[in-house]
Jmol script that loads the backbone (N, CA, C; Angstrom):
load data "model"
ATOM      1  N   MET A   1      -7.831  13.240  17.394  1.00  0.00           N
ATOM      2  CA  MET A   1      -6.482  12.386  16.604  1.00  0.00           C
ATOM      3  C   MET A   1      -5.993  11.395  18.386  1.00  0.00           C
ATOM      4  N   LYS A   2      -6.233  12.228  19.404  1.00  0.00           N
ATOM      5  CA  LYS A   2      -5.290  11.645  20.298  1.00  0.00           C
ATOM      6  C   LYS A   2      -6.442  10.181  20.777  1.00  0.00           C
ATOM      7  N   ASP A   3      -7.399  10.849  20.737  1.00  0.00           N
ATOM      8  CA  ASP A   3      -8.713   9.642  21.266  1.00  0.00           C
ATOM      9  C   ASP A   3      -8.418   8.276  19.976  1.00  0.00           C
ATOM     10  N   LEU A   4      -8.384   8.580  19.346  1.00  0.00           N
ATOM     11  CA  LEU A   4      -8.093   7.397  18.141  1.00  0.00           C
ATOM     12  C   LEU A   4      -6.371   6.644  18.787  1.00  0.00           C
ATOM     13  N   LEU A   5      -5.507   7.342  18.880  1.00  0.00           N
ATOM     14  CA  LEU A   5      -4.425   6.970  18.991  1.00  0.00           C
ATOM     15  C   LEU A   5      -4.356   6.072  20.668  1.00  0.00           C
ATOM     16  N   LYS A   6      -5.316   6.646  21.566  1.00  0.00           N
ATOM     17  CA  LYS A   6      -5.290   6.145  22.745  1.00  0.00           C
ATOM     18  C   LYS A   6      -6.224   4.740  22.486  1.00  0.00           C
ATOM     19  N   TYR A   7      -6.660   4.574  21.606  1.00  0.00           N
ATOM     20  CA  TYR A   7      -7.415   2.788  21.587  1.00  0.00           C
ATOM     21  C   TYR A   7      -6.737   2.222  20.404  1.00  0.00           C
ATOM     22  N   LEU A   8      -5.445   2.541  20.183  1.00  0.00           N
ATOM     23  CA  LEU A   8      -4.689   1.696  19.286  1.00  0.00           C
ATOM     24  C   LEU A   8      -4.404   0.375  19.562  1.00  0.00           C
ATOM     25  N   GLY A   9      -4.296   0.558  20.841  1.00  0.00           N
ATOM     26  CA  GLY A   9      -3.989  -0.668  21.352  1.00  0.00           C
ATOM     27  C   GLY A   9      -5.020  -1.770  21.721  1.00  0.00           C
ATOM     28  N   ILE A  10      -6.187  -1.307  21.528  1.00  0.00           N
ATOM     29  CA  ILE A  10      -7.508  -2.261  21.716  1.00  0.00           C
ATOM     30  C   ILE A  10      -7.390  -2.819  20.220  1.00  0.00           C
ATOM     31  N   PHE A  11      -7.671  -1.675  19.458  1.00  0.00           N
ATOM     32  CA  PHE A  11      -7.461  -2.423  17.820  1.00  0.00           C
ATOM     33  C   PHE A  11      -6.542  -3.472  17.775  1.00  0.00           C
ATOM     34  N   LEU A  12      -5.525  -3.495  18.138  1.00  0.00           N
ATOM     35  CA  LEU A  12      -4.239  -4.499  17.911  1.00  0.00           C
ATOM     36  C   LEU A  12      -4.667  -5.925  18.604  1.00  0.00           C
ATOM     37  N   VAL A  13      -5.383  -5.603  19.800  1.00  0.00           N
ATOM     38  CA  VAL A  13      -5.385  -6.715  20.584  1.00  0.00           C
ATOM     39  C   VAL A  13      -6.750  -7.349  19.664  1.00  0.00           C
ATOM     40  N   LEU A  14      -7.831  -6.683  19.304  1.00  0.00           N
ATOM     41  CA  LEU A  14      -9.113  -7.361  18.533  1.00  0.00           C
ATOM     42  C   LEU A  14      -8.636  -7.849  17.317  1.00  0.00           C
ATOM     43  N   LEU A  15      -7.432  -7.338  16.674  1.00  0.00           N
ATOM     44  CA  LEU A  15      -6.799  -7.834  15.841  1.00  0.00           C
ATOM     45  C   LEU A  15      -6.385  -9.228  15.982  1.00  0.00           C
ATOM     46  N   GLY A  16      -5.733  -9.427  16.809  1.00  0.00           N
ATOM     47  CA  GLY A  16      -4.879 -10.465  17.286  1.00  0.00           C
ATOM     48  C   GLY A  16      -5.772 -11.710  17.605  1.00  0.00           C
ATOM     49  N   VAL A  17      -7.100 -10.999  18.342  1.00  0.00           N
ATOM     50  CA  VAL A  17      -8.019 -12.195  18.008  1.00  0.00           C
ATOM     51  C   VAL A  17      -8.518 -12.634  17.233  1.00  0.00           C
ATOM     52  N   VAL A  18      -8.996 -11.850  16.254  1.00  0.00           N
ATOM     53  CA  VAL A  18      -9.443 -12.371  15.000  1.00  0.00           C
ATOM     54  C   VAL A  18      -8.418 -13.303  14.039  1.00  0.00           C
ATOM     55  N   ILE A  19      -7.320 -13.010  14.410  1.00  0.00           N
ATOM     56  CA  ILE A  19      -5.946 -13.864  13.698  1.00  0.00           C
ATOM     57  C   ILE A  19      -6.287 -15.387  14.777  1.00  0.00           C
ATOM     58  N   LEU A  20      -6.356 -15.278  15.754  1.00  0.00           N
ATOM     59  CA  LEU A  20      -6.503 -16.493  16.244  1.00  0.00           C
ATOM     60  C   LEU A  20      -7.713 -17.316  15.812  1.00  0.00           C
ATOM     61  N   GLY A  21      -8.838 -16.295  15.802  1.00  0.00           N
ATOM     62  CA  GLY A  21     -10.140 -17.221  15.292  1.00  0.00           C
ATOM     63  C   GLY A  21      -9.751 -17.343  13.897  1.00  0.00           C
ATOM     64  N   ILE A  22      -9.128 -17.147  12.982  1.00  0.00           N
ATOM     65  CA  ILE A  22      -8.847 -17.563  11.648  1.00  0.00           C
ATOM     66  C   ILE A  22      -8.066 -18.837  11.968  1.00  0.00           C
ATOM     67  N   TYR A  23      -6.906 -18.883  12.833  1.00  0.00           N
ATOM     68  CA  TYR A  23      -5.992 -20.072  12.809  1.00  0.00           C
ATOM     69  C   TYR A  23      -6.890 -21.205  13.755  1.00  0.00           C
ATOM     70  N   ALA A  24      -7.994 -21.060  14.092  1.00  0.00           N
ATOM     71  CA  ALA A  24      -8.778 -22.001  15.018  1.00  0.00           C
ATOM     72  C   ALA A  24      -9.605 -22.903  13.958  1.00  0.00           C
ATOM     73  N   PHE A  25     -10.354 -21.984  13.074  1.00  0.00           N
ATOM     74  CA  PHE A  25     -11.421 -22.469  12.226  1.00  0.00           C
ATOM     75  C   PHE A  25     -10.218 -23.292  10.817  1.00  0.00           C
ATOM     76  N   GLN A  26      -9.331 -22.813  10.830  1.00  0.00           N
ATOM     77  CA  GLN A  26      -8.321 -23.715   9.400  1.00  0.00           C
ATOM     78  C   GLN A  26      -7.496 -24.680  10.358  1.00  0.00           C
ATOM     79  N   SER A  27      -7.515 -26.045   9.680  1.00  0.00           N
ATOM     80  CA  SER A  27      -6.594 -26.828  10.170  1.00  0.00           C
ATOM     81  C   SER A  27      -5.212 -26.593   9.630  1.00  0.00           C
ATOM     82  N   MET A  28      -4.493 -25.482  10.337  1.00  0.00           N
ATOM     83  CA  MET A  28      -3.073 -25.248   9.858  1.00  0.00           C
ATOM     84  C   MET A  28      -2.101 -25.963  10.710  1.00  0.00           C
ATOM     85  N   ILE A  29      -0.986 -26.368  10.083  1.00  0.00           N
ATOM     86  CA  ILE A  29       0.241 -26.934  10.993  1.00  0.00           C
ATOM     87  C   ILE A  29       1.258 -25.824  11.163  1.00  0.00           C
ATOM     88  N   ASN A  30       1.182 -24.770  10.531  1.00  0.00           N
ATOM     89  CA  ASN A  30       2.019 -23.795  10.438  1.00  0.00           C
ATOM     90  C   ASN A  30       1.628 -23.004  11.871  1.00  0.00           C
ATOM     91  N   ASN A  31       2.840 -22.301  12.549  1.00  0.00           N
ATOM     92  CA  ASN A  31       2.765 -21.672  13.854  1.00  0.00           C
ATOM     93  C   ASN A  31       2.902 -20.361  13.408  1.00  0.00           C
ATOM     94  N   VAL A  32       3.056 -19.807  12.268  1.00  0.00           N
ATOM     95  CA  VAL A  32       3.016 -18.165  12.049  1.00  0.00           C
ATOM     96  C   VAL A  32       1.864 -17.306  12.165  1.00  0.00           C
ATOM     97  N   LEU A  33       1.033 -18.051  12.047  1.00  0.00           N
ATOM     98  CA  LEU A  33      -0.381 -17.369  12.611  1.00  0.00           C
ATOM     99  C   LEU A  33      -0.399 -17.245  13.942  1.00  0.00           C
ATOM    100  N   LEU A  34       0.024 -18.152  14.799  1.00  0.00           N
ATOM    101  CA  LEU A  34       0.220 -17.884  15.903  1.00  0.00           C
ATOM    102  C   LEU A  34       1.217 -17.081  16.822  1.00  0.00           C
ATOM    103  N   VAL A  35       2.282 -17.083  16.377  1.00  0.00           N
ATOM    104  CA  VAL A  35       3.465 -15.708  16.380  1.00  0.00           C
ATOM    105  C   VAL A  35       2.709 -14.690  16.430  1.00  0.00           C
ATOM    106  N   VAL A  36       2.093 -14.449  14.786  1.00  0.00           N
ATOM    107  CA  VAL A  36       1.829 -13.294  14.883  1.00  0.00           C
ATOM    108  C   VAL A  36       0.696 -12.432  15.834  1.00  0.00           C
ATOM    109  N   ALA A  37      -0.226 -13.218  15.878  1.00  0.00           N
ATOM    110  CA  ALA A  37      -1.480 -13.164  17.198  1.00  0.00           C
ATOM    111  C   ALA A  37      -0.884 -12.821  18.469  1.00  0.00           C
ATOM    112  N   GLY A  38       0.116 -13.576  18.593  1.00  0.00           N
ATOM    113  CA  GLY A  38       0.897 -13.290  19.990  1.00  0.00           C
ATOM    114  C   GLY A  38       1.197 -11.635  19.768  1.00  0.00           C
ATOM    115  N   LEU A  39       2.236 -11.716  18.959  1.00  0.00           N
ATOM    116  CA  LEU A  39       2.911 -10.053  19.309  1.00  0.00           C
ATOM    117  C   LEU A  39       1.779  -9.126  19.153  1.00  0.00           C
ATOM    118  N   PHE A  40       0.747  -9.416  18.384  1.00  0.00           N
ATOM    119  CA  PHE A  40      -0.483  -8.247  18.370  1.00  0.00           C
ATOM    120  C   PHE A  40      -1.191  -8.385  19.557  1.00  0.00           C
ATOM    121  N   LEU A  41      -1.636  -9.170  20.247  1.00  0.00           N
ATOM    122  CA  LEU A  41      -1.799  -9.162  21.393  1.00  0.00           C
ATOM    123  C   LEU A  41      -0.586  -8.782  22.988  1.00  0.00           C
ATOM    124  N   VAL A  42       0.396  -8.790  22.990  1.00  0.00           N
ATOM    125  CA  VAL A  42       1.300  -8.286  23.814  1.00  0.00           C
ATOM    126  C   VAL A  42       1.465  -6.629  23.416  1.00  0.00           C
ATOM    127  N   GLY A  43       1.698  -6.677  21.945  1.00  0.00           N
ATOM    128  CA  GLY A  43       2.126  -5.443  21.843  1.00  0.00           C
ATOM    129  C   GLY A  43       0.637  -4.257  21.879  1.00  0.00           C
ATOM    130  N   GLY A  44      -0.779  -5.188  21.374  1.00  0.00           N
ATOM    131  CA  GLY A  44      -1.553  -4.200  21.864  1.00  0.00           C
ATOM    132  C   GLY A  44      -1.811  -3.764  23.166  1.00  0.00           C
ATOM    133  N   VAL A  45      -1.879  -4.832  24.424  1.00  0.00           N
ATOM    134  CA  VAL A  45      -1.564  -4.279  25.441  1.00  0.00           C
ATOM    135  C   VAL A  45      -0.644  -3.456  25.902  1.00  0.00           C
ATOM    136  N   SER A  46       0.318  -3.410  25.533  1.00  0.00           N
ATOM    137  CA  SER A  46       1.523  -2.733  26.209  1.00  0.00           C
ATOM    138  C   SER A  46       1.249  -1.727  25.628  1.00  0.00           C
ATOM    139  N   LEU A  47       1.013  -1.460  24.379  1.00  0.00           N
ATOM    140  CA  LEU A  47       0.571   0.000  23.615  1.00  0.00           C
ATOM    141  C   LEU A  47      -0.598   0.634  24.558  1.00  0.00           C
ATOM    142  N   TYR A  48      -1.572  -0.283  24.969  1.00  0.00           N
ATOM    143  CA  TYR A  48      -2.951   0.695  25.637  1.00  0.00           C
ATOM    144  C   TYR A  48      -2.230   1.377  26.932  1.00  0.00           C
ATOM    145  N   ILE A  49      -1.743   0.570  27.614  1.00  0.00           N
ATOM    146  CA  ILE A  49      -1.538   1.015  29.110  1.00  0.00           C
ATOM    147  C   ILE A  49      -0.019   2.154  28.838  1.00  0.00           C
ATOM    148  N   ILE A  50       0.805   1.969  27.452  1.00  0.00           N
ATOM    149  CA  ILE A  50       1.692   3.121  27.634  1.00  0.00           C
ATOM    150  C   ILE A  50       0.619   4.349  27.155  1.00  0.00           C
ATOM    151  N   PHE A  51      -0.095   4.107  26.110  1.00  0.00           N
ATOM    152  CA  PHE A  51      -0.954   5.750  25.610  1.00  0.00           C
ATOM    153  C   PHE A  51      -1.752   6.172  26.470  1.00  0.00           C
ATOM    154  N   ASN A  52      -2.307   4.833  27.745  1.00  0.00           N
ATOM    155  CA  ASN A  52      -3.208   5.489  28.328  1.00  0.00           C
ATOM    156  C   ASN A  52      -2.306   6.321  29.452  1.00  0.00           C
ATOM    157  N   ARG A  53      -1.275   6.124  29.857  1.00  0.00           N
ATOM    158  CA  ARG A  53      -0.504   6.848  30.834  1.00  0.00           C
ATOM    159  C   ARG A  53      -0.452   8.111  30.488  1.00  0.00           C
ATOM    160  N   ILE A  54       0.502   8.105  28.943  1.00  0.00           N
ATOM    161  CA  ILE A  54       0.803   9.431  28.339  1.00  0.00           C
ATOM    162  C   ILE A  54      -0.448  10.462  28.209  1.00  0.00           C
ATOM    163  N   PHE A  55      -1.276   9.857  27.664  1.00  0.00           N
ATOM    164  CA  PHE A  55      -2.553  10.688  27.302  1.00  0.00           C
ATOM    165  C   PHE A  55      -3.421  11.147  28.626  1.00  0.00           C
ATOM    166  N   ASP A  56      -3.600  10.709  29.398  1.00  0.00           N
ATOM    167  CA  ASP A  56      -4.051  10.713  31.259  1.00  0.00           C
ATOM    168  C   ASP A  56      -3.868  11.918  31.823  1.00  0.00           C
TER     169      ASP A  56
END
end "model"
wireframe off; spacefill off
backbone 0.3
color backbone group
């Protein structure tokens, strides 16, 4: 379980990248996907750093 929790940040970063890809291929005027992707990217990197300091 700790191994999965340790890599939760990477999964969130990948989810943010997928959302950015969806935004790039759709012609949307709305910025909601950009905000959500940005939150996933920043939160994922933060969680990755924090969890690696806790579990290592």
